N, C-alpha and C positions, 0 to 999 in steps of 0.2 A: 908141439912136444916132439922131440926127436925119438925115433924108435929104431932099435937094431933088429927087432923081430916083431912079428904080428902077435899081439896078445890073443890068447885062446878064447877069451870071452870078456864081457863088460866088467866082471869083477876084477880081472887082472888089470884092465885099463884103469879102474878106480884105484887099485892098490899102487900101481906104478905112478899115477898122477899124484896121489897123496904123499908118496915117498919123496917126490921131487919138490914138494912145497915146504916152505919154512914152517916151523912149529906153530907160530901164531896164526898164520893163514889157515893151517890145517885145523886148529881148534875152532877158528871162526866158521869154517865150512861145516864142521861136525856139529856145531851149536845150532845151525839153522834147521 
């Protein structure tokens, strides 16, 4: 995953990762 800045914490990493995923993949991950 490309990053233009260092995330302040794991929560930001999670948010930025989820934001970059397609909706179906996101729903699949959240369902687990």
